[in-house]
C-alpha positions as CSV (number, residue, x, y, z in Angstrom):
1,M,-0.1,-0.1,-0.4
2,S,1.5,3.1,-1.0
3,R,2.2,6.4,1.6
4,Q,0.4,9.8,0.6
5,P,3.3,12.4,1.2
6,A,3.2,14.0,4.4
7,R,0.6,17.1,4.1
8,D,2.0,20.5,5.1
9,D,-0.8,21.8,6.7
10,T,0.7,25.5,7.4
11,A,-0.7,27.0,4.0
12,S,-3.6,25.3,4.4
13,R,-4.3,26.8,8.0
14,G,-3.4,30.1,7.1
15,T,-5.5,30.5,4.1
16,P,-8.7,30.3,5.7
17,R,-7.3,33.0,8.6
18,R,-6.8,34.9,5.2
19,R,-9.7,34.8,3.4
20,F,-11.4,35.6,6.7
21,L,-9.4,38.6,7.6
22,Q,-10.4,39.8,3.5
23,A,-13.9,39.1,4.3
24,L,-13.7,41.5,7.0
25,A,-12.3,43.8,4.9
26,M,-14.7,43.9,1.7
27,L,-17.7,44.3,4.6
28,A,-15.7,47.2,6.3
29,V,-15.7,48.5,3.3
30,G,-18.3,48.2,1.5
31,G,-19.9,48.9,4.6
32,R,-18.7,52.8,4.6
33,T,-19.2,53.5,1.1
34,L,-22.8,52.6,1.5
35,L,-22.7,55.0,4.5
36,S,-20.9,57.5,2.8
37,S,-22.7,57.8,-0.5
38,G,-26.1,55.8,0.2
39,D,-25.1,53.5,-2.8
40,A,-25.5,49.5,-2.5
41,R,-24.3,48.9,-5.7
42,A,-21.1,51.1,-5.1
43,A,-20.8,49.7,-1.7
44,V,-21.0,46.3,-3.2
45,D,-18.4,47.3,-6.0
46,A,-15.9,49.0,-3.2
47,A,-16.4,45.6,-1.8
48,R,-14.8,43.5,-4.6
49,D,-12.4,45.8,-5.3
50,A,-11.2,45.7,-1.6
51,G,-10.4,41.2,-2.6
52,Q,-7.9,42.7,-4.9
53,P,-4.4,41.9,-3.4
54,D,-2.4,44.8,-1.6
55,A,0.7,44.8,-3.8
56,P,2.6,48.0,-4.5
57,W,1.8,50.0,-7.2
58,P,4.6,51.3,-9.8
59,Q,5.3,55.0,-10.3
60,M,3.2,57.0,-12.5
61,S,5.3,58.9,-15.1
62,H,4.0,62.7,-15.9
63,R,5.1,65.4,-18.8
64,A,3.7,68.5,-20.0
65,L,0.4,69.0,-21.4
66,G,0.8,70.7,-24.4
67,R,0.3,74.7,-23.7
68,T,-1.6,73.9,-20.5
69,G,2.1,73.1,-18.6
70,W,0.5,70.7,-16.5
71,K,2.7,67.8,-15.1
72,A,-0.1,65.2,-16.4
73,S,-0.2,61.4,-15.4
74,R,0.4,59.4,-18.7
75,L,-3.4,57.5,-17.6
76,V,-6.1,59.7,-17.4
77,F,-9.0,59.2,-15.3
78,G,-12.3,58.9,-17.4
79,C,-15.2,59.3,-15.4
80,G,-18.4,58.8,-17.9
81,A,-18.8,55.1,-17.2
82,A,-17.7,55.2,-13.9
83,L,-19.9,57.5,-12.5
84,S,-22.5,57.9,-14.6
85,R,-25.1,56.2,-12.3
86,R,-23.2,56.1,-8.8
87,R,-20.4,57.3,-6.7
88,R,-17.0,55.8,-6.5
89,D,-15.1,57.7,-4.4
90,D,-12.9,54.6,-3.2
91,L,-11.9,54.3,-7.0
92,L,-11.2,57.9,-7.7
93,D,-9.0,58.4,-4.2
94,T,-7.2,55.3,-5.2
95,A,-6.5,57.0,-8.5
96,F,-5.3,59.7,-7.0
97,D,-3.2,58.4,-4.5
98,V,-1.2,56.5,-6.7
99,G,-0.4,59.3,-9.2
100,I,-3.5,59.9,-11.5
101,N,-4.2,64.0,-11.7
102,V,-5.9,64.3,-14.9
103,F,-9.8,63.8,-14.5
104,D,-12.1,63.5,-17.1
105,V,-15.6,64.0,-17.8
106,G,-18.5,65.2,-19.9
107,F,-21.9,66.7,-19.7
108,R,-25.3,65.4,-18.3
109,A,-27.0,64.9,-21.3
110,Y,-24.3,61.9,-22.2
111,Y,-22.9,61.0,-19.5
112,G,-26.0,61.1,-16.9
113,D,-25.1,61.7,-13.4
114,A,-21.2,61.1,-13.7
115,E,-20.6,65.3,-13.2
116,E,-22.8,65.1,-10.0
117,N,-20.5,62.5,-8.6
118,L,-17.8,63.8,-9.2
119,A,-18.5,66.6,-7.2
120,P,-17.9,65.2,-3.8
121,F,-14.3,63.8,-4.6
122,L,-13.5,67.5,-6.3
123,K,-14.5,69.2,-3.0
124,R,-11.1,67.4,-1.1
125,R,-8.8,67.2,-4.2
126,R,-9.5,70.2,-7.1
127,D,-6.3,71.9,-6.2
128,R,-4.2,68.7,-7.3
129,I,-6.4,67.8,-10.4
130,F,-6.1,68.9,-14.1
131,L,-10.4,68.8,-14.8
132,I,-11.5,68.2,-17.9
133,S,-15.1,68.6,-19.1
134,K,-16.5,68.5,-21.9
135,A,-20.0,68.8,-24.5
136,F,-21.6,68.2,-27.9
137,A,-22.1,72.0,-29.7
138,S,-24.3,69.0,-31.4
139,R,-24.8,65.6,-31.4
140,D,-25.8,65.0,-35.3
141,L,-23.8,67.3,-37.4
142,E,-22.4,65.4,-40.2
143,A,-18.6,65.8,-41.1
144,D,-19.2,67.0,-44.7
145,T,-21.9,69.8,-44.0
146,K,-21.7,73.3,-44.6
147,L,-22.1,75.9,-41.9
148,D,-22.9,79.6,-42.6
149,T,-22.2,81.9,-39.9
150,A,-25.7,82.1,-38.4
151,E,-25.6,77.7,-38.0
152,R,-21.8,78.3,-36.2
153,K,-23.1,80.6,-33.9
154,A,-25.7,79.3,-32.4
155,L,-23.5,75.9,-32.3
156,A,-21.5,78.2,-29.9
157,V,-23.7,79.2,-27.8
158,S,-25.6,75.7,-27.3
159,W,-21.9,74.4,-26.1
160,S,-20.8,77.2,-23.9
161,A,-24.0,77.2,-22.3
162,A,-23.5,73.1,-21.5
163,L,-21.1,74.3,-19.9
164,D,-22.8,76.5,-17.2
165,E,-24.4,73.5,-16.5
166,S,-21.6,71.5,-16.0
167,L,-20.2,73.6,-13.7
168,R,-23.3,73.6,-11.3
169,E,-23.4,69.5,-12.1
170,L,-19.7,69.6,-10.5
171,G,-20.0,72.1,-7.7
172,V,-17.0,74.1,-9.1
173,D,-16.8,77.9,-10.8
174,H,-13.6,76.9,-12.9
175,V,-12.5,73.7,-15.3
176,D,-9.2,73.4,-16.8
177,A,-9.8,72.7,-20.1
178,Y,-13.5,72.6,-21.8
179,Y,-13.7,70.2,-25.0
180,L,-15.7,70.6,-28.1
181,M,-17.2,67.1,-27.9
182,G,-17.7,64.3,-30.9
183,S,-15.8,67.0,-33.1
184,N,-16.1,66.0,-36.8
185,N,-16.5,68.9,-38.5
186,V,-14.1,71.5,-39.5
187,D,-15.7,74.1,-40.1
188,L,-16.7,73.8,-36.6
189,V,-13.7,73.1,-35.4
190,G,-11.9,76.1,-37.2
191,S,-14.3,78.4,-36.7
192,E,-14.1,82.3,-34.6
193,E,-17.6,81.4,-33.4
194,I,-16.3,78.8,-31.3
195,Q,-13.4,80.6,-30.5
196,D,-14.9,83.8,-29.5
197,A,-17.2,81.4,-27.2
198,F,-14.2,80.2,-25.8
199,A,-12.7,83.5,-24.9
200,K,-16.0,84.9,-23.5
201,A,-15.7,81.8,-21.1
202,K,-12.1,82.1,-20.1
203,A,-12.6,85.9,-19.4
204,S,-15.5,85.1,-17.3
205,G,-12.8,82.7,-15.3
206,K,-14.9,79.4,-15.9
207,V,-12.0,77.5,-18.0
208,S,-8.6,78.2,-18.7
209,H,-7.9,75.6,-22.2
210,L,-9.8,74.8,-25.3
211,G,-9.8,71.2,-26.5
212,L,-11.5,68.8,-28.7
213,S,-12.3,65.1,-28.5
214,T,-12.4,63.8,-32.1
215,H,-13.2,59.8,-33.0
216,E,-14.7,60.9,-36.5
217,N,-12.9,62.0,-39.6
218,A,-9.9,62.5,-36.5
219,Q,-7.2,63.4,-39.4
220,R,-8.6,66.5,-40.6
221,V,-10.2,67.6,-37.5
222,L,-6.4,67.4,-35.6
223,E,-5.2,69.2,-39.2
224,T,-7.4,71.9,-38.7
225,A,-7.4,72.7,-34.8
226,T,-3.4,72.8,-35.3
227,A,-3.9,75.5,-38.0
228,T,-5.9,77.3,-35.4
229,G,-4.0,77.7,-33.1
230,A,-6.6,78.2,-30.2
231,Y,-6.6,74.8,-29.1
232,S,-4.4,73.4,-26.0
233,L,-5.6,69.4,-25.8
234,A,-6.9,66.8,-28.2
235,M,-8.5,63.7,-27.2
236,I,-7.9,61.7,-30.0
237,A,-9.6,58.0,-31.3
238,I,-6.2,55.9,-32.0
239,T,-4.3,52.5,-32.6
240,P,-1.4,51.2,-33.1
241,A,-3.0,50.7,-36.1
242,G,-4.1,53.4,-37.1
243,W,-7.4,56.2,-36.8
244,Y,-10.3,54.5,-34.8
245,S,-13.9,54.6,-36.5
246,W,-16.5,54.9,-33.4
247,A,-19.1,54.6,-36.6
248,D,-18.5,51.0,-36.5
249,K,-16.3,50.4,-34.1
250,G,-13.5,49.3,-36.1
251,I,-10.2,50.9,-37.5
252,E,-11.1,53.8,-40.1
253,A,-11.1,52.4,-43.6
254,G,-7.7,53.7,-45.4
255,T,-6.0,54.9,-42.2
256,V,-2.1,54.1,-42.4
257,P,-0.8,52.7,-39.1
258,M,-0.1,54.5,-36.6
259,K,4.0,54.9,-37.2
260,A,3.1,56.6,-40.4
261,L,0.5,59.2,-38.7
262,Q,3.6,60.9,-36.6
263,P,3.9,64.0,-38.6
264,T,0.5,64.7,-38.0
265,L,1.1,64.2,-34.5
266,A,4.4,65.9,-34.3
267,R,2.5,69.6,-35.8
268,A,0.0,69.0,-33.4
269,R,2.3,68.7,-30.4
270,E,4.6,71.6,-31.9
271,A,1.5,74.0,-32.2
272,G,1.4,73.4,-28.2
273,I,-1.4,70.8,-28.4
274,G,-1.6,67.8,-25.5
275,L,-2.3,64.6,-27.5
276,I,-4.5,62.6,-25.1
277,G,-5.4,58.7,-27.0
278,M,-9.1,57.3,-26.7
279,K,-10.3,53.9,-28.0
280,A,-6.7,52.4,-28.0
281,G,-8.0,49.3,-27.3
282,R,-11.6,49.2,-27.8
283,Y,-11.0,47.2,-31.2
284,L,-9.5,44.3,-29.3
285,A,-12.9,44.0,-27.2
286,G,-14.8,43.0,-30.7
287,R,-18.5,43.5,-31.0
288,K,-21.6,41.2,-29.4
289,F,-23.2,40.3,-32.8
290,L,-19.8,39.3,-34.4
291,G,-18.3,37.6,-31.3
292,W,-16.3,38.8,-28.9
293,G,-12.5,39.8,-28.9
294,R,-9.7,40.0,-31.2
295,P,-7.1,40.2,-29.5
296,T,-4.8,39.8,-32.0
297,A,-5.6,42.1,-34.0
298,F,-2.2,44.9,-33.5
299,D,0.2,42.0,-33.0
300,E,2.0,42.4,-36.7
301,Y,3.1,46.1,-35.0
302,Y,5.0,44.9,-32.5
303,D,8.0,43.6,-32.2
304,E,9.4,40.2,-30.8
305,A,10.5,41.5,-27.7
306,F,7.4,43.5,-26.9
307,M,5.5,40.6,-27.6
308,N,7.2,38.5,-24.9
309,S,6.7,41.6,-22.7
310,G,4.5,40.1,-20.0
311,L,1.9,42.8,-21.2
312,T,-2.0,41.5,-22.2
313,P,-2.9,42.6,-25.5
314,F,-4.6,45.8,-23.8
315,Q,-1.6,46.7,-22.1
316,R,0.1,46.5,-25.3
317,S,-2.1,48.7,-27.3
318,Y,-2.1,51.3,-24.5
319,A,1.9,51.5,-24.3
320,Y,2.2,51.3,-27.7
321,V,0.0,54.4,-28.6
322,L,1.8,56.5,-25.7
323,G,5.3,55.3,-26.9
324,H,4.0,57.1,-30.7
325,G,3.5,60.1,-30.0
326,L,0.7,61.1,-27.1
327,D,1.1,62.5,-23.6
328,A,-1.4,60.3,-22.0
329,V,-4.6,57.7,-23.0
330,N,-7.9,58.4,-21.5
331,A,-9.5,54.9,-20.1
332,D,-12.8,55.1,-18.3
333,M,-12.5,52.4,-15.6
334,Q,-14.6,51.3,-13.3
335,S,-13.4,48.4,-11.1
336,L,-9.7,48.6,-9.4
337,A,-8.5,45.4,-11.4
338,H,-9.6,47.3,-14.9
339,L,-7.2,50.8,-12.9
340,R,-4.3,48.1,-12.6
341,E,-4.5,47.1,-15.5
342,N,-4.6,50.2,-17.6
343,F,-2.2,52.3,-14.8
344,E,0.3,49.2,-15.4
345,A,0.4,49.7,-19.3
346,A,0.6,53.3,-18.8
347,V,3.6,53.1,-16.8
348,S,5.4,50.4,-19.1
349,A,5.4,52.7,-22.3
350,E,8.7,54.4,-21.2
351,R,10.6,51.2,-20.8
352,W,8.8,49.5,-24.0
353,F,9.8,52.7,-26.3
354,A,12.2,55.9,-24.5
């Protein structure tokens, strides 16, 4: 009869205790969140995140964000999805504590309660973060629509009014940057009407810097913004394969890879525009009706060493775009695990792309 090897009970004795202590910590965090926010779902999320391994975080790197001069974390916390329905002060505080100092949000008509739910965090952190908000001038404007003066003026007025609403929601009297959101129309992006509306808001102390976000017609939009000399920031939907298209959730037809877009990006930076990426890994997630996931979609753009870096496909896409012309990348993170994954990708960029 064979003998079974003697069992080492040390680990098995410790495991239940560790699990018990971890469970207590999760309950404590969840309870505090429930008391502070009154939101049961937020309490569940906070408790779950408290169960994540408590390993040291790497050091976040920072760089000047265009003509703003702000030493920005290379990962921007996108607040839209995380805060659209509930508060997540625990997640925001963690992000701040590990070095993220740029927070991006947007107006109620698109982002729900996000600005209102960010307000309590801002009361404690406002003077130590760079705050961005944004709104559409028109959500239905086509990229090739020609606008007359009256139309541009009306859109600029609407966009300005949304800033006043955002300031009320956020509980602040000033944001550091305000974006012309979902920019696709170069007539509007390059218009004096938008620049005049921004100048009035700046003179009133409501905002310091003009920016835009774009995921359609991005090449022409960025070139137009560069030519005006008026924009301090541009958040662009870009991937290792080139421009991302929001319309079909894929890579824009006819785009060249990101390496070939370097002259466009360099001209924008030379004009004082800080470049923030978005949707860097969205294409990898796929679409439900086509089947989830395209994890190898960008592999052809990576060398062997980077492929063997140990980073996940999503992390590789973030690190790559940061290593090829972007100052920072925006991620809409809804859990501690997701925050950590993107954080580690952002800090790895300088290691792989000097």
